[in-house]
N, C-alpha and C positions, 0 to 999 in steps of 0.2 A: 243326683241323677240328672237333674236339669242342666247342671253346670257341665256334666260329661257330654250330654247331647249337644249343648251349645258349643263346646270345644271342638267336637267332631264336625259340626257344621262349618265352623270357621276353617278348620283344617282343610275340609273338602273344597271350600270356596278358594282357599289359597292354591290348592293343587290345580283346580280348574282355571284359575287366572293365569297360570303359567302357560297355558295353551299346549296344543299338540306340538311335538317336535317338527322341525322343518322337513318337508318332503324333498328328497333328492331326485332331481329329474336328469336323466342322461341325455345329452345332446350329441348325436353322432354326426361325424364328417368323414367324407371320403377324400378330402383334400389334404395334400401333404406338401404343398409348394407355396412359396413366397408370392404375394404378401399376405396371403390368407393364414398360412401356418409357417412360422419361422423356426429354425432349429434350436433357438434358445428359449422357446416356449411362448414367445410373443406372437403377434399376428392379429390380423383384423378379426378372425373368429374367436380367439382367446379374449381379446378385448371387448367384443360384444358379450361374451358369457360373463365377464367381469362386471360390465355395465348392468346386465340383468341382476346379477347377484347383489349389487349395491341397492337396487330397488326393491328387492325381495317381494315380488308380486305374489300374493296369497301365501306368504311365508315359504315360498319354493326356493330351493337352492339348486343351481345348475352346475353340472360338471361335463366337460368336453371329452369325447372319447373318439378315437379313430376307428374306422372299420372300412376295409376294402370295398370299392364300389359295387362289384358284382354280389358280394355277400350282403351288402346293405340292400340292394334292390330285391334280392330274394326274400330277405326277412320282411321287407315292406309288403311284397306281394302275397306272402303266405300269412301275413298278419302276426308274425311272432316278435316283431320289434317292440322293445320295451321303453321307448323314449320318442324323442323328436329328432328331426334332421335339419342341419343348418346348411344354407348356401346352395339350395336347389332351385329349379324353375320347372313350371308345369310341363314344358315341351319335352324335357328329359325323361318324363314318366308317362308319356301318353295321356296327359290330363290337362289338356289345353283349357277345357271347360271347368276345371277345378271341381270335379264331382267325386273323384275317387279319394282325394285327400283334402286336408285343410291346409290353406296356404295364407301366409301372412302378407302384409304389404312389403314391397321390396325395401331392404335395408341398405343396399348398394347396387350399383349399376356398372356393367363392364361391357367390353366389346372385344373384337378380334382384330389383330393386325397381322400383316405379312411381314416377317422380319427377314432381312437379308444383309449381306456384308455391304457396308458403304462403298467399298472399292468395286463391287459387282452387284449393284442394286437390282432387284426384281420388282416389277411394278405389276399390280393387278389390273391396271388400266392398259396394259399392252398385252392382249391375249396371245398373240403370236409367240412372244418371248417366253410364255409359260409352258408351252407344249414340250413334254419331254424333261422338264426341269424337275429335280428331286425336291419334294416338300416334306419337312418334318411334321408329323402329327403324333398325338399321344395315343398309345395302345389302348384299345377298348373304349375311346372317347368318341362321343357323337357331337357333331357340329350341326345341329338342326337347322340353323338359320343361314348356313353358308354351304351346306352339303351339295346343293345343286350346282352352285358356282364351282366348287372344288371338283366335281365329276366332270363338269363341262371344260375345265381348264386343260384337261388331259396331262396334268402333272403326274409324276410318279411318286406314290406315297412311300415314306420311309418312317415306320413306326418306332417310337421311343417310349421310355417309361414315364416321362414327365415333360412339361414345357421347358423346365430348366435344363434337363438333359438334352433336349432338342436344341436349345440355344447353344449349348457347349458343342454339339455336333456341328452346328452352323460355323461357329468360330474356328473349328478344326478343319473346315472345308469338306466335310463328309456329306452335307446336303446344300443345295442352292438357296433354299429359304425355309422358313418355318411359320406355321400357323400358330399363334400364341395369344393367350388372353392379354388384352391391352394393359391391365393393371400389372400383370406379371412382367411383361416386356419393359414397361417404364420403370418398375422397381429394380429389375435386373440391370438396366442401363445406368440408372442412378447409383446404385450401390456398388457396382463394379467399374464405374467410370468408363462406360463404353459409348458415350454419345458420339464419338468420332469414328467408331468401328462399325456401328450397326445402323441400318436404314429401316425405319418402321413406316409402313404404308397402311393406313386404315382400311379395313374391308367393309364394304357397304352391306350393312345388316342392322336389323333392329337391336337395341341394346340388350345385353344379358342382364336380367333382373335376378339378383340373389335374394331368396326368401327363406323363411322357415317352413318346413313341411311337418305336418303332424298327422298320423293315422287317426281315423275318427275315434279310436278307442282312447286317445289322448285329448279329447275335446276339452275336458275341464282344465287341463294345463294350458292348452292353446288359448282358451278364453282369457287366461290371466296375462299372457304375454302379448297377445295380438294388439291391444291398445298401445302398449309401450312401443312396439315396433312400428305402428302406424304413425307415431309422433316423432320418430328419429329424424326425419328429414327437416324438422323444425327445431331440433335441439342443438344449439351451438357446441355443447360439450361433445356430443357424438360426432358432429361434423369435423371438429378438430381432430378427433381420433382417426376418422376415415381419411382425412386429407393427409395425415402423416404417412400413409401407405401408397400415396400416388406418385 
């Protein structure tokens, strides 16, 4: 009998030593454009998810999933989202004081540029030339740090489904200029060999900081990844990854 009890105790110890299975955490993104998300499955966001999975914080496993922006915002607001969100900033969710949601340290920074044809450049420093010019913007997208300038410029908005589609409209001569994320513009120019065709003028605004957002119901998960994200700026491995998309 004692041997049976001992055997059962050893078996229980072995089962407990294997630990609980890894918890799968869904990471949502509303981005569908380069260099954040590429058609071949690569991109800065998939690479960051792979980076987290290599480190397995708290035995968590992360998977990236796309969700349209409006649906994502609704699920955040009604508390029904079952994961965390990548690549957001507090200004986009009326949470500048970071009280509604949990926010990580920035893992990347970005800005905006005004892209135009090199043969017909449009400059944000020449206000008179902007009046009446058609400017490509992304449908449903807010530009919280340059909206005031955009309204004052008296340009005519032409909405498109994405930054990349707006750049294509520019190349076809369907708009005079495009407001586009700096990272996307430089990646587009580099990968399509457009350095001689496009003129990129930086727009004066504070940098866009890409962060992880977590609803407070996901505090346990957030606490596992926040220290890792906070150290990314000092990690040469991550900096090499991020540099490959500039």
